[in-house]
C-alpha positions in Angstrom: 58.5 -74.9 -52.5 57.0 -74.1 -49.0 57.9 -70.5 -49.5 56.2 -70.4 -52.9 53.1 -72.1 -51.4 53.0 -69.6 -48.6 53.2 -66.6 -51.0 50.5 -68.1 -53.2 48.3 -68.7 -50.2 48.8 -65.1 -49.0 47.8 -63.8 -52.4 44.9 -66.1 -53.1 43.3 -66.0 -49.6 42.0 -62.4 -49.8 40.5 -63.2 -53.2 38.8 -66.3 -51.9 37.5 -64.4 -48.8 36.2 -61.6 -51.1 34.5 -64.2 -53.3 32.9 -65.8 -50.2 31.6 -62.4 -49.0 30.2 -61.8 -52.5 28.3 -65.0 -52.4 26.8 -64.2 -49.0 25.8 -60.7 -50.2 24.3 -62.2 -53.4 22.3 -64.6 -51.2 21.1 -61.6 -49.1 20.1 -59.7 -52.3 18.1 -62.8 -53.5 16.4 -63.1 -50.1 15.5 -59.4 -50.2 14.0 -59.7 -53.7 11.9 -62.6 -52.6 10.5 -60.6 -49.7 12.3 -62.5 -46.9 13.6 -59.3 -45.4 14.4 -60.7 -41.9 16.6 -63.4 -43.5 18.3 -60.8 -45.7 19.1 -58.7 -42.7 20.8 -61.7 -41.0 22.9 -62.3 -44.2 23.9 -58.6 -44.6 24.8 -58.3 -41.0 27.0 -61.4 -41.2 28.9 -59.8 -44.1 29.5 -56.6 -42.0 30.5 -58.7 -38.9 33.2 -60.2 -41.1 34.8 -56.8 -41.5 33.5 -56.0 -45.0 31.6 -52.9 -45.7 30.5 -50.8 -48.6 28.0 -48.1 -49.4 25.9 -50.5 -51.4 25.9 -53.0 -48.6 24.7 -50.4 -46.0 22.1 -49.2 -48.5 20.7 -52.6 -49.1 20.6 -53.3 -45.3 18.9 -50.0 -44.7 16.2 -51.0 -47.3 15.7 -54.3 -45.5 15.3 -52.6 -42.2 12.9 -50.1 -43.7 10.8 -52.9 -45.1 10.5 -54.4 -41.6 9.6 -51.1 -40.0 12.8 -50.8 -38.0 13.2 -47.1 -38.6 16.2 -46.4 -36.4 18.3 -49.2 -38.1 17.2 -48.0 -41.5 18.3 -44.4 -40.8 21.6 -45.6 -39.3 22.5 -47.7 -42.4 21.4 -45.1 -44.9 23.6 -42.6 -43.0 26.5 -45.0 -43.1 26.0 -45.5 -46.8 26.1 -41.8 -47.4 29.2 -41.5 -45.2 31.0 -43.7 -47.7 29.3 -42.4 -50.8 28.0 -38.8 -50.1 26.6 -38.6 -53.7 24.5 -41.7 -53.4 21.1 -40.3 -54.5 19.0 -43.4 -53.7 20.3 -43.5 -50.2 19.5 -39.9 -49.6 16.0 -40.2 -51.0 15.3 -43.3 -48.9 16.7 -41.6 -45.8 14.1 -38.8 -46.3 11.4 -41.5 -46.4 12.7 -43.0 -43.2 13.0 -39.6 -41.6 9.3 -39.0 -42.3 8.5 -42.0 -40.0 10.2 -40.5 -37.0 8.3 -38.8 -34.2 10.6 -35.9 -33.3 10.4 -32.8 -35.4 13.4 -30.7 -34.3 14.1 -27.3 -35.9 17.4 -26.8 -37.5 19.5 -23.9 -36.1 19.9 -21.3 -38.9 23.3 -20.8 -40.3 24.9 -18.2 -42.6 25.0 -19.1 -46.2 28.8 -19.3 -46.3 28.7 -21.7 -43.3 26.1 -23.9 -45.0 28.2 -23.9 -48.2 31.3 -24.9 -46.4 29.5 -27.6 -44.5 28.1 -29.0 -47.7 31.5 -29.0 -49.4 33.0 -30.9 -46.4 30.1 -33.3 -46.1 29.4 -34.2 -49.7 33.0 -34.3 -51.0 35.1 -37.2 -49.5 38.6 -36.4 -48.1 40.1 -38.6 -50.8 38.6 -36.3 -53.5 39.9 -33.2 -51.7 43.3 -34.8 -51.7 43.1 -35.2 -55.5 42.0 -31.5 -55.8 44.8 -30.4 -53.6 47.4 -32.3 -55.7 46.0 -30.8 -58.9 46.1 -27.3 -57.6 49.7 -27.8 -56.3 50.7 -29.0 -59.8 49.1 -25.9 -61.4 51.0 -23.8 -58.9 54.2 -25.4 -60.0 53.4 -24.7 -63.6 52.7 -21.1 -62.7 56.0 -20.7 -60.9 57.9 -22.2 -63.9 56.1 -19.9 -66.3 56.9 -16.9 -64.1 60.6 -17.9 -63.8 61.2 -19.1 -67.3 58.7 -17.1 -69.4 60.4 -15.6 -72.5 58.2 -12.5 -72.5 57.0 -10.1 -69.9 53.4 -11.1 -70.7 54.1 -14.7 -70.0 55.9 -13.9 -66.7 53.0 -11.6 -65.7 50.5 -14.4 -66.5 52.6 -16.8 -64.4 52.6 -14.4 -61.5 48.9 -13.8 -61.5 48.1 -17.5 -61.9 50.6 -18.4 -59.2 49.0 -16.0 -56.7 45.6 -17.4 -57.6 46.8 -21.0 -57.3 48.4 -20.2 -53.9 45.2 -18.8 -52.5 43.2 -21.8 -53.9 45.8 -24.2 -52.4 45.4 -22.6 -49.0 41.6 -22.9 -49.3 41.8 -26.5 -50.5 44.2 -27.3 -47.6 41.8 -25.9 -45.0 38.8 -27.7 -46.6 40.8 -31.0 -46.8 41.7 -30.8 -43.1 38.1 -29.9 -42.1 36.6 -32.6 -44.3 39.1 -35.2 -42.9 38.3 -34.1 -39.3 34.6 -34.4 -39.9 34.9 -37.8 -41.6 37.0 -39.3 -38.8 35.1 -37.8 -35.9 32.1 -40.2 -36.0 30.1 -37.5 -34.1 26.7 -38.2 -35.5 24.6 -40.9 -33.8 21.0 -42.3 -34.0 18.6 -42.9 -31.1 17.9 -46.6 -31.2 15.1 -47.4 -28.5 11.5 -46.2 -29.0 12.0 -43.5 -26.4 15.0 -42.1 -24.6 15.1 -39.6 -21.7 17.7 -37.0 -22.0 19.2 -35.8 -18.7 20.6 -32.4 -17.7 23.8 -34.1 -16.4 25.4 -37.6 -16.7 23.6 -39.0 -13.7 20.4 -41.1 -13.6 19.0 -39.0 -10.8 19.5 -35.7 -12.6 16.7 -33.6 -14.1 14.9 -34.8 -17.2 15.3 -32.3 -20.0 13.3 -34.0 -22.9 12.4 -37.3 -24.5 13.8 -38.4 -27.8 12.3 -41.1 -30.0 13.6 -43.8 -32.3 15.5 -42.6 -35.4 16.3 -39.1 -34.2 19.8 -38.1 -35.3 22.0 -36.3 -32.7 25.6 -35.1 -32.5 27.9 -36.5 -29.8 30.2 -33.8 -28.3 31.5 -35.5 -25.1 31.4 -38.7 -23.1 31.7 -39.6 -19.4 31.3 -42.9 -17.6 28.8 -44.6 -20.0 27.0 -41.3 -20.8 27.1 -39.2 -24.0 26.6 -35.5 -24.2 24.5 -34.9 -27.2 23.4 -31.8 -29.2 20.3 -31.6 -31.3 19.9 -29.7 -34.6 18.3 -26.8 -32.8 21.2 -26.4 -30.4 19.6 -28.2 -27.4 22.2 -30.2 -25.3 21.8 -33.0 -22.8 23.1 -36.3 -21.6 21.9 -39.9 -22.4 23.2 -43.4 -21.9 25.7 -44.4 -24.5 23.8 -47.7 -25.0 20.7 -45.7 -26.1 22.4 -44.3 -29.3 24.6 -45.8 -32.0 27.3 -43.8 -33.7 27.1 -43.6 -37.5 
């Protein structure tokens, strides 16, 4: 009997916890709709602190921060929503609105079309989707091999050969894109400047030369870390160092 109760508890506890989280999130939604954005933020953050996250939750939290003029937090949460759901159109549109509030206008380093295309594929398609694509191509490759080996006519075997070569090339491409997408997804290299102004240094020392000043909401890329400092890169290629406490990783 004790063993049965233990099994039932282990099965029902996650359900109960999920229901509790749903209630808190629903309360936060109701607070947001009533215009009490600060209280909604507290509720949304409590859900995240409990270890539960989703694209919708980050999106709603970003909206609440946007309504309270906390631009950096809004951008951070919109970005986190898009990280989980790259195709979330509302989050992308609201991110553009939040970006319009930022002070810094940093040019984007030009890239070749093929590089932009590859970056878009790896950014807007989740690794889980690439895994499905990889399995489908592998299955088609298997069908092509079977057709080539067991085809009753020369034409069928030729079709199997051509299709097999094509599927093999696509499989190699899909493998590379899957690895690249997974690496980008797990890297957590993007970060957002959180204070109103941050001084970027030439080296990871407080006494080093000031290179530039960044403002709240600017998105940077973290490329290295050292003793409480992050080496960051801007979209125009400029690099520098800032305190790790001044930015928050997406």
